[in-house]
FISE-12726 format. One record per atom (N, C-alpha, C): residue number from 1; atom name; x, y, z. Coordinates in steps of 0.001 Angstrom, whole numbers, plus 500000, padded with zeros to 6 digits. Each point is the difference from the previous one (the first is absolute). Last residue first. Example, Ala and Ser with C-alpha at 12.3 -4.5 7.8 and 13.67 -1.06 7.14 Angstrom:
% FISE-12726
+-----+------+--------+--------+--------+
:   n : atom :      x :      y :      z :
+-----+------+--------+--------+--------+
:   2 :    N : 512850 : 497750 : 507080 :
:   2 :   CA : 500820 : 501190 : 500060 :
:   2 :    C : 499230 : 501090 : 500730 :
:   1 :    N : 500290 : 494280 : 499930 :
:   1 :   CA : 499110 : 501190 : 500000 :
:   1 :    C : 500900 : 501200 : 500000 :
+-----+------+--------+--------+--------+
***
This chain:
% FISE-12726
+-----+------+--------+--------+--------+
:   n : atom :      x :      y :      z :
+-----+------+--------+--------+--------+
: 169 :    N : 529253 : 516684 : 522598 :
: 169 :   CA : 500740 : 500112 : 501280 :
: 169 :    C : 501398 : 499472 : 499847 :
: 168 :    N : 495239 : 501081 : 497076 :
: 168 :   CA : 501458 : 500163 : 499854 :
: 168 :    C : 500676 : 500221 : 501349 :
: 167 :    N : 495351 : 497377 : 498212 :
: 167 :   CA : 500484 : 500956 : 500992 :
: 167 :    C : 501516 : 500107 : 499928 :
: 166 :    N : 496867 : 497039 : 497512 :
: 166 :   CA : 500740 : 501056 : 499315 :
: 166 :    C : 500579 : 501038 : 500971 :
: 165 :    N : 497007 : 496220 : 500963 :
: 165 :   CA : 501378 : 499536 : 499832 :
: 165 :    C : 500888 : 501081 : 499397 :
: 164 :    N : 495256 : 500522 : 500501 :
: 164 :   CA : 500726 : 500253 : 501244 :
: 164 :    C : 501427 : 499469 : 499970 :
: 163 :    N : 497006 : 499349 : 496276 :
: 163 :   CA : 500121 : 501440 : 500253 :
: 163 :    C : 500905 : 500264 : 501202 :
: 162 :    N : 498766 : 495543 : 498981 :
: 162 :   CA : 501066 : 500513 : 499126 :
: 162 :    C : 500212 : 501497 : 500205 :
: 161 :    N : 496392 : 497869 : 502207 :
: 161 :   CA : 501288 : 499640 : 500604 :
: 161 :    C : 501170 : 500512 : 499169 :
: 160 :    N : 495700 : 500574 : 498229 :
: 160 :   CA : 500173 : 500828 : 501197 :
: 160 :    C : 501345 : 499708 : 500637 :
: 159 :    N : 498675 : 497279 : 496448 :
: 159 :   CA : 500437 : 501316 : 499527 :
: 159 :    C : 500199 : 500968 : 501165 :
: 158 :    N : 498172 : 495781 : 500940 :
: 158 :   CA : 501403 : 499845 : 499592 :
: 158 :    C : 500562 : 501344 : 499540 :
: 157 :    N : 495448 : 499856 : 500969 :
: 157 :   CA : 500775 : 499882 : 501230 :
: 157 :    C : 501488 : 499810 : 499706 :
: 156 :    N : 497016 : 500036 : 496348 :
: 156 :   CA : 500109 : 501334 : 500601 :
: 156 :    C : 500833 : 499945 : 501280 :
: 155 :    N : 498995 : 495946 : 497889 :
: 155 :   CA : 500936 : 500775 : 499169 :
: 155 :    C : 500200 : 501393 : 500602 :
: 154 :    N : 496749 : 497266 : 502008 :
: 154 :   CA : 501349 : 499476 : 500250 :
: 154 :    C : 501044 : 500791 : 499213 :
: 153 :    N : 495471 : 500944 : 499237 :
: 153 :   CA : 500391 : 500471 : 501331 :
: 153 :    C : 501421 : 499545 : 500320 :
: 152 :    N : 498112 : 498358 : 496106 :
: 152 :   CA : 500250 : 501435 : 499842 :
: 152 :    C : 500455 : 500595 : 501332 :
: 151 :    N : 498634 : 495511 : 499929 :
: 151 :   CA : 501290 : 500143 : 499324 :
: 151 :    C : 500374 : 501478 : 499803 :
: 150 :    N : 495728 : 498793 : 501842 :
: 150 :   CA : 501097 : 499786 : 500953 :
: 150 :    C : 501363 : 500194 : 499337 :
: 149 :    N : 495755 : 502652 : 497975 :
: 149 :   CA : 500449 : 498609 : 500129 :
: 149 :    C : 501207 : 499895 : 500939 :
: 148 :    N : 496305 : 503893 : 500601 :
: 148 :   CA : 501196 : 499703 : 499214 :
: 148 :    C : 500370 : 498527 : 500175 :
: 147 :    N : 496168 : 503053 : 501691 :
: 147 :   CA : 499900 : 498670 : 499410 :
: 147 :    C : 501157 : 499696 : 499046 :
: 146 :    N : 499104 : 503857 : 503053 :
: 146 :   CA : 500033 : 500202 : 498553 :
: 146 :    C : 499893 : 498691 : 499225 :
: 145 :    N : 500119 : 499957 : 504720 :
: 145 :   CA : 498882 : 500888 : 499651 :
: 145 :    C : 499905 : 500175 : 498488 :
: 144 :    N : 503674 : 497575 : 501649 :
: 144 :   CA : 498754 : 499235 : 500163 :
: 144 :    C : 498796 : 500853 : 499603 :
: 143 :    N : 504179 : 502045 : 500078 :
: 143 :   CA : 499952 : 499044 : 498900 :
: 143 :    C : 498745 : 499157 : 500054 :
: 142 :    N : 501117 : 502953 : 503504 :
: 142 :   CA : 499292 : 500649 : 498893 :
: 142 :    C : 499924 : 499091 : 498779 :
: 141 :    N : 502321 : 498258 : 503780 :
: 141 :   CA : 498627 : 500384 : 500370 :
: 141 :    C : 499236 : 500622 : 498845 :
: 140 :    N : 504614 : 498770 : 499389 :
: 140 :   CA : 499189 : 498814 : 500271 :
: 140 :    C : 498547 : 500372 : 500306 :
: 139 :    N : 503086 : 503456 : 499435 :
: 139 :   CA : 499829 : 499299 : 498724 :
: 139 :    C : 499116 : 498773 : 500199 :
: 138 :    N : 501253 : 502409 : 503792 :
: 138 :   CA : 498956 : 500693 : 499234 :
: 138 :    C : 499792 : 499358 : 498637 :
: 137 :    N : 503416 : 498220 : 502826 :
: 137 :   CA : 498685 : 499844 : 500610 :
: 137 :    C : 498908 : 500664 : 499160 :
: 136 :    N : 504555 : 500553 : 498793 :
: 136 :   CA : 499534 : 498635 : 499737 :
: 136 :    C : 498579 : 499804 : 500520 :
: 135 :    N : 502026 : 504070 : 501005 :
: 135 :   CA : 499754 : 499909 : 498556 :
: 135 :    C : 499486 : 498609 : 499631 :
: 134 :    N : 501450 : 500742 : 504426 :
: 134 :   CA : 498677 : 500563 : 499739 :
: 134 :    C : 499657 : 499928 : 498510 :
: 133 :    N : 504309 : 498732 : 501333 :
: 133 :   CA : 499016 : 499009 : 500445 :
: 133 :    C : 498579 : 500486 : 499727 :
: 132 :    N : 503445 : 503026 : 499155 :
: 132 :   CA : 500077 : 498899 : 499048 :
: 132 :    C : 498975 : 498918 : 500358 :
: 131 :    N : 500521 : 503562 : 503012 :
: 131 :   CA : 499300 : 500418 : 498792 :
: 131 :    C : 500005 : 498886 : 498944 :
: 130 :    N : 502470 : 499366 : 503925 :
: 130 :   CA : 498575 : 499978 : 500318 :
: 130 :    C : 499170 : 500369 : 498773 :
: 129 :    N : 504672 : 500333 : 499713 :
: 129 :   CA : 499575 : 498593 : 500012 :
: 129 :    C : 498511 : 499875 : 500305 :
: 128 :    N : 501794 : 504325 : 500210 :
: 128 :   CA : 500124 : 499497 : 498632 :
: 128 :    C : 499542 : 498535 : 499919 :
: 127 :    N : 500307 : 502324 : 504185 :
: 127 :   CA : 498775 : 500307 : 499257 :
: 127 :    C : 500053 : 499436 : 498580 :
: 126 :    N : 503612 : 499996 : 503357 :
: 126 :   CA : 499204 : 498777 : 499803 :
: 126 :    C : 498715 : 500236 : 499207 :
: 125 :    N : 504270 : 503311 : 499189 :
: 125 :   CA : 499229 : 499512 : 501139 :
: 125 :    C : 499158 : 498778 : 499653 :
: 124 :    N : 504771 : 501522 : 497763 :
: 124 :   CA : 498563 : 500124 : 499772 :
: 124 :    C : 499268 : 499364 : 501172 :
: 123 :    N : 505112 : 502176 : 498614 :
: 123 :   CA : 499288 : 499085 : 500885 :
: 123 :    C : 498511 : 500295 : 499844 :
: 122 :    N : 504544 : 500832 : 496779 :
: 122 :   CA : 498690 : 500461 : 500418 :
: 122 :    C : 499384 : 498933 : 500893 :
: 121 :    N : 505403 : 501467 : 498789 :
: 121 :   CA : 498858 : 499176 : 499640 :
: 121 :    C : 498727 : 500608 : 500548 :
: 120 :    N : 505858 : 500701 : 499050 :
: 120 :   CA : 498723 : 500483 : 500480 :
: 120 :    C : 498900 : 499057 : 499547 :
: 119 :    N : 505719 : 499722 : 500993 :
: 119 :   CA : 498849 : 499800 : 499127 :
: 119 :    C : 498751 : 500528 : 500684 :
: 118 :    N : 504858 : 499418 : 501473 :
: 118 :   CA : 499589 : 501305 : 499478 :
: 118 :    C : 498866 : 499863 : 498972 :
: 117 :    N : 502201 : 496610 : 502928 :
: 117 :   CA : 500053 : 499901 : 498534 :
: 117 :    C : 499667 : 501322 : 499313 :
: 116 :    N : 500137 : 499803 : 504761 :
: 116 :   CA : 501103 : 499113 : 499614 :
: 116 :    C : 500152 : 499946 : 498483 :
: 115 :    N : 496331 : 502371 : 502065 :
: 115 :   CA : 501280 : 500709 : 500000 :
: 115 :    C : 501153 : 499139 : 499507 :
: 114 :    N : 494711 : 500037 : 498877 :
: 114 :   CA : 500936 : 499052 : 500581 :
: 114 :    C : 501389 : 500633 : 499895 :
: 113 :    N : 494711 : 502043 : 500041 :
: 113 :   CA : 501377 : 500093 : 499503 :
: 113 :    C : 500858 : 498983 : 500741 :
: 112 :    N : 494390 : 501371 : 498675 :
: 112 :   CA : 500987 : 499445 : 500922 :
: 112 :    C : 501370 : 500039 : 499331 :
: 111 :    N : 494654 : 502325 : 499731 :
: 111 :   CA : 501293 : 499784 : 499357 :
: 111 :    C : 500942 : 499435 : 501046 :
: 110 :    N : 494513 : 499482 : 499945 :
: 110 :   CA : 501157 : 500608 : 500656 :
: 110 :    C : 501251 : 499682 : 499188 :
: 109 :    N : 494046 : 499788 : 500091 :
: 109 :   CA : 501262 : 499846 : 499288 :
: 109 :    C : 501113 : 500687 : 500780 :
: 108 :    N : 494601 : 497871 : 500431 :
: 108 :   CA : 501011 : 500844 : 500628 :
: 108 :    C : 501317 : 499708 : 499292 :
: 107 :    N : 495355 : 499150 : 497309 :
: 107 :   CA : 501004 : 499490 : 500937 :
: 107 :    C : 500842 : 501103 : 500629 :
: 106 :    N : 496561 : 500315 : 496445 :
: 106 :   CA : 499349 : 499644 : 501260 :
: 106 :    C : 501000 : 499662 : 501103 :
: 105 :    N : 501382 : 500980 : 495541 :
: 105 :   CA : 499338 : 501205 : 500514 :
: 105 :    C : 499347 : 499737 : 501349 :
: 104 :    N : 501929 : 496393 : 497671 :
: 104 :   CA : 501056 : 500890 : 500503 :
: 104 :    C : 499390 : 501278 : 500580 :
: 103 :    N : 497075 : 496977 : 497898 :
: 103 :   CA : 500536 : 499425 : 501235 :
: 103 :    C : 501090 : 500860 : 500620 :
: 102 :    N : 498306 : 501200 : 495776 :
: 102 :   CA : 498990 : 500232 : 501038 :
: 102 :    C : 500517 : 499485 : 501336 :
: 101 :    N : 502738 : 499083 : 496372 :
: 101 :   CA : 499965 : 501450 : 500252 :
: 101 :    C : 498985 : 500325 : 501088 :
: 100 :    N : 500213 : 495587 : 498428 :
: 100 :   CA : 501176 : 500297 : 500813 :
: 100 :    C : 500027 : 501485 : 500359 :
:  99 :    N : 496712 : 498604 : 497032 :
:  99 :   CA : 499704 : 499532 : 501357 :
:  99 :    C : 501172 : 500239 : 500936 :
:  98 :    N : 500530 : 501261 : 495345 :
:  98 :   CA : 498961 : 500737 : 500721 :
:  98 :    C : 499733 : 499529 : 501424 :
:  97 :    N : 504248 : 500075 : 496727 :
:  97 :   CA : 499344 : 498900 : 500690 :
:  97 :    C : 498945 : 500571 : 500938 :
:  96 :    N : 502734 : 502923 : 497282 :
:  96 :   CA : 499691 : 498870 : 499124 :
:  96 :    C : 499228 : 498867 : 500656 :
:  95 :    N : 502029 : 504541 : 501411 :
:  95 :   CA : 498557 : 499765 : 500051 :
:  95 :    C : 499555 : 498752 : 499244 :
:  94 :    N : 504559 : 501885 : 500278 :
:  94 :   CA : 499532 : 499942 : 501379 :
:  94 :    C : 498531 : 499658 : 500149 :
:  93 :    N : 502249 : 500693 : 495659 :
:  93 :   CA : 500369 : 498735 : 500667 :
:  93 :    C : 499491 : 499875 : 501436 :
:  92 :    N : 497107 : 502961 : 496678 :
:  92 :   CA : 501428 : 500026 : 500306 :
:  92 :    C : 500329 : 498754 : 500807 :
:  91 :    N : 495528 : 502582 : 497985 :
:  91 :   CA : 500773 : 498860 : 499493 :
:  91 :    C : 501484 : 500234 : 500264 :
:  90 :    N : 495903 : 502030 : 503112 :
:  90 :   CA : 500817 : 500246 : 498817 :
:  90 :    C : 500806 : 498768 : 499614 :
:  89 :    N : 496107 : 498616 : 503059 :
:  89 :   CA : 500519 : 501348 : 499806 :
:  89 :    C : 500822 : 500071 : 498725 :
:  88 :    N : 499654 : 495514 : 501371 :
:  88 :   CA : 499122 : 500793 : 500857 :
:  88 :    C : 500555 : 501410 : 499955 :
:  87 :    N : 500629 : 496341 : 495875 :
:  87 :   CA : 500530 : 500612 : 501228 :
:  87 :    C : 498908 : 500694 : 500803 :
:  86 :    N : 499012 : 495632 : 496984 :
:  86 :   CA : 500184 : 501440 : 499815 :
:  86 :    C : 500543 : 500596 : 501286 :
:  85 :    N : 498764 : 495408 : 499606 :
:  85 :   CA : 500785 : 500215 : 498784 :
:  85 :    C : 500277 : 501464 : 499717 :
:  84 :    N : 497178 : 498020 : 503463 :
:  84 :   CA : 501387 : 499745 : 500368 :
:  84 :    C : 500940 : 500211 : 498823 :
:  83 :    N : 494978 : 502059 : 501641 :
:  83 :   CA : 500719 : 499352 : 498909 :
:  83 :    C : 501444 : 499811 : 500450 :
:  82 :    N : 495929 : 500346 : 503607 :
:  82 :   CA : 501075 : 500677 : 499271 :
:  82 :    C : 500571 : 499147 : 498879 :
:  81 :    N : 496419 : 498447 : 503140 :
:  81 :   CA : 499634 : 500896 : 498907 :
:  81 :    C : 501162 : 500543 : 499178 :
:  80 :    N : 500405 : 496953 : 503922 :
:  80 :   CA : 499041 : 499428 : 499053 :
:  80 :    C : 499856 : 500876 : 498757 :
:  79 :    N : 502732 : 501337 : 503661 :
:  79 :   CA : 500536 : 498728 : 499517 :
:  79 :    C : 499112 : 499339 : 498965 :
:  78 :    N : 498619 : 504006 : 502341 :
:  78 :   CA : 500941 : 500233 : 498906 :
:  78 :    C : 500586 : 498705 : 499437 :
:  77 :    N : 496597 : 501158 : 503696 :
:  77 :   CA : 499795 : 499045 : 498914 :
:  77 :    C : 501012 : 500107 : 498862 :
:  76 :    N : 498598 : 502462 : 504419 :
:  76 :   CA : 501137 : 499082 : 500084 :
:  76 :    C : 500039 : 498980 : 498859 :
:  75 :    N : 497804 : 504809 : 501502 :
:  75 :   CA : 499871 : 499159 : 498812 :
:  75 :    C : 501193 : 499042 : 499967 :
:  74 :    N : 499576 : 503162 : 503509 :
:  74 :   CA : 498597 : 499949 : 499602 :
:  74 :    C : 499727 : 499015 : 498862 :
:  73 :    N : 504410 : 500706 : 501774 :
:  73 :   CA : 499176 : 499866 : 501206 :
:  73 :    C : 498515 : 499826 : 499645 :
:  72 :    N : 503172 : 500931 : 496558 :
:  72 :   CA : 500078 : 498619 : 500485 :
:  72 :    C : 499112 : 499778 : 501227 :
:  71 :    N : 500413 : 504382 : 498284 :
:  71 :   CA : 499269 : 499142 : 499069 :
:  71 :    C : 499993 : 498559 : 500500 :
:  70 :    N : 502601 : 503052 : 502388 :
:  70 :   CA : 498564 : 500244 : 500206 :
:  70 :    C : 499165 : 499097 : 499099 :
:  69 :    N : 504615 : 499844 : 499413 :
:  69 :   CA : 499659 : 499468 : 501326 :
:  69 :    C : 498513 : 500180 : 500283 :
:  68 :    N : 501725 : 501891 : 496076 :
:  68 :   CA : 499924 : 498543 : 499898 :
:  68 :    C : 499672 : 499352 : 501338 :
:  67 :    N : 500672 : 504683 : 499874 :
:  67 :   CA : 498783 : 499655 : 499270 :
:  67 :    C : 499859 : 498475 : 499911 :
:  66 :    N : 503954 : 501655 : 501884 :
:  66 :   CA : 498851 : 500265 : 500874 :
:  66 :    C : 498693 : 499620 : 499346 :
:  65 :    N : 503903 : 499732 : 497406 :
:  65 :   CA : 500029 : 498968 : 501045 :
:  65 :    C : 498807 : 500170 : 500942 :
:  64 :    N : 500651 : 503327 : 496858 :
:  64 :   CA : 499414 : 498805 : 499379 :
:  64 :    C : 500022 : 498845 : 500991 :
:  63 :    N : 502065 : 503989 : 501354 :
:  63 :   CA : 498547 : 500179 : 499896 :
:  63 :    C : 499320 : 498786 : 499379 :
:  62 :    N : 504819 : 499987 : 500365 :
:  62 :   CA : 499328 : 500024 : 501303 :
:  62 :    C : 498472 : 500131 : 499900 :
:  61 :    N : 503553 : 497622 : 496660 :
:  61 :   CA : 499258 : 501268 : 500003 :
:  61 :    C : 499103 : 500050 : 501230 :
:  60 :    N : 502673 : 496166 : 498644 :
:  60 :   CA : 500847 : 501038 : 500584 :
:  60 :    C : 499289 : 501353 : 500110 :
:  59 :    N : 498074 : 496049 : 497977 :
:  59 :   CA : 500263 : 499655 : 501400 :
:  59 :    C : 500870 : 501043 : 500699 :
:  58 :    N : 499043 : 500360 : 495278 :
:  58 :   CA : 498821 : 500256 : 500829 :
:  58 :    C : 500284 : 499751 : 501482 :
:  57 :    N : 503527 : 501594 : 496212 :
:  57 :   CA : 499600 : 498737 : 500621 :
:  57 :    C : 498904 : 500293 : 501025 :
:  56 :    N : 500060 : 503723 : 496413 :
:  56 :   CA : 501076 : 499298 : 500709 :
:  56 :    C : 499497 : 498652 : 500509 :
:  55 :    N : 497456 : 503608 : 497793 :
:  55 :   CA : 500750 : 499192 : 499038 :
:  55 :    C : 501179 : 499265 : 500632 :
:  54 :    N : 495060 : 502903 : 500816 :
:  54 :   CA : 501007 : 499229 : 500738 :
:  54 :    C : 500720 : 499105 : 499000 :
:  53 :    N : 496169 : 502888 : 498930 :
:  53 :   CA : 501139 : 500816 : 500403 :
:  53 :    C : 501079 : 499265 : 500769 :
:  52 :    N : 495371 : 497622 : 499880 :
:  52 :   CA : 500261 : 501211 : 499239 :
:  52 :    C : 501191 : 500768 : 500575 :
:  51 :    N : 499058 : 494703 : 500204 :
:  51 :   CA : 499983 : 501139 : 500912 :
:  51 :    C : 500432 : 501244 : 499232 :
:  50 :    N : 497758 : 494590 : 499123 :
:  50 :   CA : 501020 : 501001 : 499705 :
:  50 :    C : 499805 : 501170 : 500958 :
:  49 :    N : 498417 : 494394 : 499139 :
:  49 :   CA : 499894 : 501263 : 500740 :
:  49 :    C : 501176 : 500893 : 499649 :
:  48 :    N : 496952 : 495512 : 498024 :
:  48 :   CA : 501295 : 500679 : 499960 :
:  48 :    C : 499813 : 501349 : 500677 :
:  47 :    N : 497278 : 494916 : 499548 :
:  47 :   CA : 499992 : 501393 : 500448 :
:  47 :    C : 501435 : 500534 : 500027 :
:  46 :    N : 498495 : 495353 : 498930 :
:  46 :   CA : 499930 : 500957 : 498897 :
:  46 :    C : 500026 : 501469 : 500415 :
:  45 :    N : 499663 : 495454 : 502456 :
:  45 :   CA : 501314 : 500201 : 499398 :
:  45 :    C : 500052 : 501046 : 498910 :
:  44 :    N : 495265 : 498868 : 501244 :
:  44 :   CA : 501057 : 499149 : 500537 :
:  44 :    C : 501309 : 500214 : 499219 :
:  43 :    N : 495501 : 501892 : 499077 :
:  43 :   CA : 501074 : 500851 : 500506 :
:  43 :    C : 501195 : 499207 : 500537 :
:  42 :    N : 495991 : 497850 : 498367 :
:  42 :   CA : 500551 : 500806 : 498904 :
:  42 :    C : 501202 : 500835 : 500444 :
:  41 :    N : 497568 : 497535 : 503260 :
:  41 :   CA : 500758 : 499099 : 499124 :
:  41 :    C : 500655 : 500783 : 498857 :
:  40 :    N : 497077 : 502325 : 502788 :
:  40 :   CA : 501197 : 499654 : 500771 :
:  40 :    C : 500903 : 499113 : 499137 :
:  39 :    N : 495825 : 500926 : 498280 :
:  39 :   CA : 500886 : 501179 : 499881 :
:  39 :    C : 501286 : 499779 : 500778 :
:  38 :    N : 496659 : 496696 : 500296 :
:  38 :   CA : 500523 : 500039 : 498625 :
:  38 :    C : 500948 : 501180 : 499804 :
:  37 :    N : 497676 : 499471 : 504160 :
:  37 :   CA : 501084 : 499043 : 499819 :
:  37 :    C : 500612 : 500036 : 498608 :
:  36 :    N : 497714 : 504498 : 501772 :
:  36 :   CA : 499544 : 498617 : 499806 :
:  36 :    C : 501205 : 499094 : 499734 :
:  35 :    N : 500525 : 504475 : 503015 :
:  35 :   CA : 500011 : 499505 : 498625 :
:  35 :    C : 499405 : 498598 : 499915 :
:  34 :    N : 500911 : 502603 : 504013 :
:  34 :   CA : 499035 : 500798 : 499241 :
:  34 :    C : 499810 : 499448 : 498588 :
:  33 :    N : 503157 : 498179 : 503011 :
:  33 :   CA : 498693 : 499765 : 500608 :
:  33 :    C : 498913 : 500850 : 499361 :
:  32 :    N : 504719 : 500289 : 498784 :
:  32 :   CA : 499377 : 498752 : 499536 :
:  32 :    C : 498634 : 499723 : 500598 :
:  31 :    N : 502369 : 504733 : 498763 :
:  31 :   CA : 499738 : 499252 : 501229 :
:  31 :    C : 499274 : 498713 : 499608 :
:  30 :    N : 501481 : 503726 : 496976 :
:  30 :   CA : 500675 : 498701 : 500081 :
:  30 :    C : 499834 : 499268 : 501324 :
:  29 :    N : 498096 : 504481 : 498630 :
:  29 :   CA : 500146 : 499272 : 498744 :
:  29 :    C : 500452 : 498546 : 500176 :
:  28 :    N : 499511 : 503144 : 503624 :
:  28 :   CA : 498673 : 499892 : 499385 :
:  28 :    C : 500059 : 499176 : 498722 :
:  27 :    N : 504052 : 500999 : 502293 :
:  27 :   CA : 499194 : 498978 : 500683 :
:  27 :    C : 498609 : 499859 : 499395 :
:  26 :    N : 502902 : 503432 : 498417 :
:  26 :   CA : 500512 : 498676 : 499636 :
:  26 :    C : 499122 : 498903 : 500603 :
:  25 :    N : 499133 : 504404 : 501309 :
:  25 :   CA : 499569 : 499764 : 498620 :
:  25 :    C : 500439 : 498613 : 499525 :
:  24 :    N : 501475 : 501395 : 504344 :
:  24 :   CA : 498545 : 499780 : 499904 :
:  24 :    C : 499536 : 499668 : 498586 :
:  23 :    N : 504488 : 501083 : 502174 :
:  23 :   CA : 499773 : 498795 : 499207 :
:  23 :    C : 498512 : 499732 : 499760 :
:  22 :    N : 503938 : 503876 : 501740 :
:  22 :   CA : 498573 : 499840 : 499738 :
:  22 :    C : 499781 : 498819 : 499051 :
:  21 :    N : 503993 : 502459 : 502234 :
:  21 :   CA : 499756 : 498554 : 500123 :
:  21 :    C : 498513 : 499685 : 499834 :
:  20 :    N : 502303 : 504304 : 499365 :
:  20 :   CA : 499075 : 499813 : 501130 :
:  20 :    C : 499704 : 498529 : 500287 :
:  19 :    N : 502989 : 501380 : 496450 :
:  19 :   CA : 500344 : 500873 : 501124 :
:  19 :    C : 499129 : 499790 : 501226 :
:  18 :    N : 499049 : 497702 : 495917 :
:  18 :   CA : 501255 : 499523 : 500582 :
:  18 :    C : 500331 : 500799 : 501251 :
:  17 :    N : 496330 : 501356 : 497429 :
:  17 :   CA : 499698 : 498752 : 500702 :
:  17 :    C : 501250 : 499447 : 500688 :
:  16 :    N : 500463 : 503794 : 497268 :
:  16 :   CA : 499267 : 500355 : 501214 :
:  16 :    C : 499632 : 498754 : 500799 :
:  15 :    N : 502157 : 499398 : 495812 :
:  15 :   CA : 500897 : 500611 : 501000 :
:  15 :    C : 499274 : 500346 : 501295 :
:  14 :    N : 497871 : 496044 : 497138 :
:  14 :   CA : 500376 : 501384 : 499725 :
:  14 :    C : 500898 : 500530 : 501128 :
:  13 :    N : 499323 : 494829 : 498209 :
:  13 :   CA : 499755 : 500873 : 501146 :
:  13 :    C : 500522 : 501391 : 499652 :
:  12 :    N : 498354 : 496043 : 496594 :
:  12 :   CA : 501058 : 500945 : 500346 :
:  12 :    C : 499550 : 500840 : 501185 :
:  11 :    N : 498848 : 494984 : 497412 :
:  11 :   CA : 499500 : 501055 : 500884 :
:  11 :    C : 501198 : 500872 : 500373 :
:  10 :    N : 498522 : 495978 : 496078 :
:  10 :   CA : 500985 : 500904 : 500593 :
:  10 :    C : 499292 : 501039 : 500865 :
:   9 :    N : 499245 : 494782 : 497813 :
:   9 :   CA : 499292 : 501184 : 500469 :
:   9 :    C : 501016 : 500866 : 500719 :
:   8 :    N : 500227 : 495827 : 495993 :
:   8 :   CA : 500439 : 500594 : 501254 :
:   8 :    C : 499216 : 501277 : 500288 :
:   7 :    N : 497918 : 495817 : 497175 :
:   7 :   CA : 500881 : 501159 : 499870 :
:   7 :    C : 500370 : 500570 : 501367 :
:   6 :    N : 498972 : 494726 : 499211 :
:   6 :   CA : 499280 : 501255 : 500197 :
:   6 :    C : 500966 : 501169 : 499880 :
:   5 :    N : 500108 : 494948 : 497771 :
:   5 :   CA : 500747 : 500911 : 500857 :
:   5 :    C : 499221 : 501313 : 500109 :
:   4 :    N : 498592 : 494666 : 498930 :
:   4 :   CA : 499842 : 501393 : 499585 :
:   4 :    C : 500717 : 500873 : 501010 :
:   3 :    N : 500683 : 494612 : 498366 :
:   3 :   CA : 499782 : 500945 : 501091 :
:   3 :    C : 499911 : 501413 : 499442 :
:   2 :    N : 498803 : 494923 : 497850 :
:   2 :   CA : 500772 : 501224 : 499860 :
:   2 :    C : 499672 : 500946 : 501151 :
:   1 :    N : 499821 : 494473 : 499849 :
:   1 :   CA : 499159 : 501175 : 500000 :
:   1 :    C : 500892 : 501247 : 500000 :
+-----+------+--------+--------+--------+
***
């Protein structure tokens, strides 16, 4: 049976929404509890998010980090809806793995320095692992609402794990 690929849906947060972490309009469009199961299925893996006027790595932009934290608190479904083939925000290397970017925005980050080797690294808080687990959970739960086949859910869960393997440490 031939699979039909649904077109991607792009949502751009305006500068005023970014500055105030206003996610209300987004939620009216993409809250799975407001949508019929067929629409949830159509949006599976097809939502692309952009940020007006932000062309840097999203996880490093303080206002976008705040917006993503607020969005996640009210809409923890990014693991199900976000396209994993398109960057989150501007097309640059820092945004290529959307779920990792969201996870980094949700996590406590600290620069660390090893004096013996004079190397620097990034310490990521436990929120990143918690977010990865949540991504799997929402795919499994919403996948049932959208009546996705088990093989599709399995493929998505594998793709989620691949996103988090890209953490540059």
